[in-house]
N, C-alpha and C positions, 0 to 999 in steps of 0.2 A: 253113140256111145259117150259118156260122160268123159269130160277131160281128167286130168290127173288129180287137179285141186278139188274138184267136186265129190272126186271116188276116195279121195283119201279119209281115212278113218280117224286121224287124229285132228280133224277140223271139229268144229262144234257145228251144231244145225243153223247156228245164227249167220256163222261164217259161210256157210255153204249156200246159205239165202242169199245174200249179200253178192255172193260172188255169180250167182244164176242171174243178177239182173243186168239187163245191158248198161253201157254206157256209164258205168261206175269207176271213177279214176281209183287207183290203188297203190300203195307205198310197200316198196320193196325194202326187205331189212332181212340180215342174217337168220332171224327167226322164222321168215317164210313171208308170204304176201298178206297184207291186212287193207281190209278195206279203208279207202279214206273217209267215209262215212263215219267211222267210229270216232269218238272225240278221246286225243290223246293229249296227256300231260307229260311233264317231264320231271325227274329228279334233279337234286341240286348237282348231280355230276355231270347232267345231260344224257342220261339215259330215259329212253321212253319207257311209260308204264299205262296201264289200263286207266281208263279215267275212275274214279273214284274208289281203287283198290290202295288202302291205306297200309296193309302189311309189307307191300311193297318199296315201301319210302325208306325203309330201315333207319329209322330217326335214330339217333343216339340219344343219351340222356345228359342233363347237367352234371358236372363233375362234382360238383357239393351242391347241398340243399339251400333253400332261402335263408334260412334260420341255423347254419351251420356255420356259426361265426369264425372258428377257428380251423376248418377245413378238415383236412384227415394228416394222419399221423405219418407223412411222407417226407420225401425229399423238398418239397414244397410248403413244409410246415412254417418255416421262419417267415415268409413269404405271404401266407395266410395269415398270420399275426400280425403282420405290417401291415396288410390291407384292412384287417378289423381295425387298426390303430386309425388308419386313415380315414375310415368313416366316419368319425368325430369330424374330419375336415373332408365334407364332402366335395367342395370345389376342386381340391386336389385331386382327391381320388377320381373324380368324373374326367379332370383332364388326363391324368394318368391312363383309365382306360380308353379315352378318344384318341390320345398317342400312339399306344400301341394298336388298336385297332385299326387306325389311319396306316400305320407304318410309317410316318413321316414326321422327321424333327421338326419342331416348332409348332406342332398342333398343341401342345399341353397349354401354352401359354393363352393361346386364341379361345379354348374351350373353358379353361380356368377363370379366365376375366368374364367371358359371357356368364358362366355359372354364378360367378359372384354378383355381377349386376342384377340375375334375375333373383338370386336368394335375397339382396338387400330389398329389391322391389317387392318381394312376398313377404318379408318381414315388416316393411314400412306401411303397408295399406292392410295387409289381414293378419299379421302378427304370426305369422309362421312360413315356412317354406313349401307354399303351396303352387307356387309360381314356376319354378325350375322344374320339377316333376314331367309339367307338361310338355316341355321343350327336350328333356334328356329320354324319353323311353325309346324313341328311335334306335338310340343304340344298343339298345336289348334285342330290338327288331332285327338290327344288323348283325348282331352275334349269333342269334339263332338261326338265321337265314345262312351265315357263312360257314358255320360248322354242322349244318343239318341237325338242328337240336329238336329236342321235343319242346312243344308249347304247351300250355296250362290246359288247353282243350282237350289234346289227345290222352295227357296225364290223367285228366277227370276221367276221359272216356276208357282208358286202361284201368283204372283202379276202382272205380264205382258204375261204370256202362255209361254216365249220362255224357251229354253233347254230342250223341252218336249222330244226328242228322247234320251237325255241323262239320264232323269230321269227313265224312263221306264224300262232301263237295270241296273242290279244292280251292275254289274262291271264297266260299263261305269260310271254310277252314282258316283261312289266312288272315279274313276279317276280324274272325272270332280270336284269333292269336293276338293279332294288332290290339285289340280292344283289352284283352287279358295283359299285354305288357304295359298298356298305359296304367290299368289297374294297378299292376304290380308296383310301377314307380311311384304312384300317387298316395297309396297307403302303406307300403312299406318300402320307401325310398332309399333309407340307408341299409338297409339288408340287401336289395336289388342291385345297388353300387357294388357293394362286398362281394355279392354272388359274381356279378359281372369281372370284376378285377380279379377274382379266384381263377375263374374259367380263363381269361385272357393269357394270365400267365404261366398257366400250365400249355396253353396252345401256341402262343406266338413271343418270339423273344422280342426284347426292347428295341426300338428303332436304333438306339443309340450303340447298339451291338452288332450292329449290321455293317459295320466298316469293313472295307477291302484290305486284304492281306497285303503288306507293305515288305518288299525284297530290298533288304539291306546289303549293300556290296562293303564287305570288308577287306581293306587294301592287305595284303602281304608283309608279313615282319621284314625287318633287314635281314637281307643275306650276303654273305660274304663268299667269295669266290676260294675254291679249295686249293690248294697248290699241287 
């Protein structure tokens, strides 16, 4: 007589064949028994997913587009305009983004000075700001991974169906997305910094606003004894 797992009508034929094979380690989960021979990948929230299934990722989209300089007309509108103006001083905007992403006070000065040095290096030798984007694009990758955002390859695959072979494999997808992050920073550097600034300001508070509450004890006023 077949066991319960082999006779379960909800199991696919592939899973039944794997369960029939001897000496196959299995992984027990809340959803049932899954053969360990099946490759498993994980979402940003630590949830298991089937290998190559893109729909289960549920990646979100960026809050604003790459060329949406003034963002959206909401409560962050004034902040979006500030970010757009800071785009003319990319060293300041990059330092602000890195500080907010790292959530550590003091990060601003380190990244701002580093960016200034790379900016001056590119202007001196190449006459343009082409050196700094080669070192700043990992910030975009970190934002995309931290908030599980949709990358350029997935956006192209969703809109026009291209890059489908890269999106299906998790490793190739991440390599393609990293290359797109680099290309975005290299060819559209000010717009990329502004888009990242708008995204971070909507999702993360400034590290300077994370101060702990202070309890102030107010002594009682002068008291007189009643007769």
